[in-house]
Structure formats: structure tokens, C-alpha cells
N, C-alpha and C positions, 0 to 999 in steps of 0.2 A: 487373758494374761498371756503374753508371748513369753515362750525361753529365750535365752541366748544363744546364737548358734554358736556350735561350738565346731573349731578346725576340723577336718575330716584327719589330719595327721599329727595329734597335738605333740610338742616338746614333752619326753620325758621330765618328770619330778624327782629330784633326788629326794633318798629316803630322810629321815629324820634322826639325826643322830643321838643316842641315848645321854638323858640326861644324867650326872654324875652320880645321883643315888639309885639310877635304875638297876645296877648290878648288885647283887647279896653277897658278893665275893666270897661264895663257900665254893666255889669250883662247880659249878653245875654244869652236867654233860654237854648241855647246849646252853651256852651265857648269853645273854642279851647281847654282848658284842659279836660274837658270833653271826647272830641274827643278821644286824647292822652289816657287819662286814657283806655277808652273803647279798644282800639287798643292793650294797655299793655296786658289788662287782655288776649283781644285776643290772643296775644303772647306767653305769658306764658302759654295757656293751650294750644297751637301748640306745644312749645318747649317739654313739658312734654310728650306728645304723642309722638313725634319723640325721644326723649330721650328714651322713654320706648321701643322702636323701635330699637335701637341704644346703646344698653347696655355699651358699651365700651367708649361712648362719656361723656364729660365731661360738667355740664352747664354752 
């Protein structure tokens, strides 16, 4: 069985947003929304860098 070849520089994948019921609403020190926003910021930076390496690609 052969495995599919992965590209050497794959496009970053955006984080999955939290579902409506994922936040408990109790004011946690680190809320699921905080974690998502951090992941989204990292994704945006990774995507910008990837687009700079792949100028023909669209945002």
C-alpha cells in the first residue's frame, strides 16, 4: 500500500472555530475563545508567510 505524497510546503489550515456550546460562560482564566483567537493569530501569520513563498496563490 502506498501513501499519498504530501507537498513539501502545504498551505496552513485554519483552526476550527469553537462550537456555540463549547464555552461554559463561567469566566475561565483561559476561555476556549481565547485559545481560538490565539490559534487564529498564529494561522494568519503562517498563512502570510506561506503566501509570500507562493506568490501565485490567493488568500
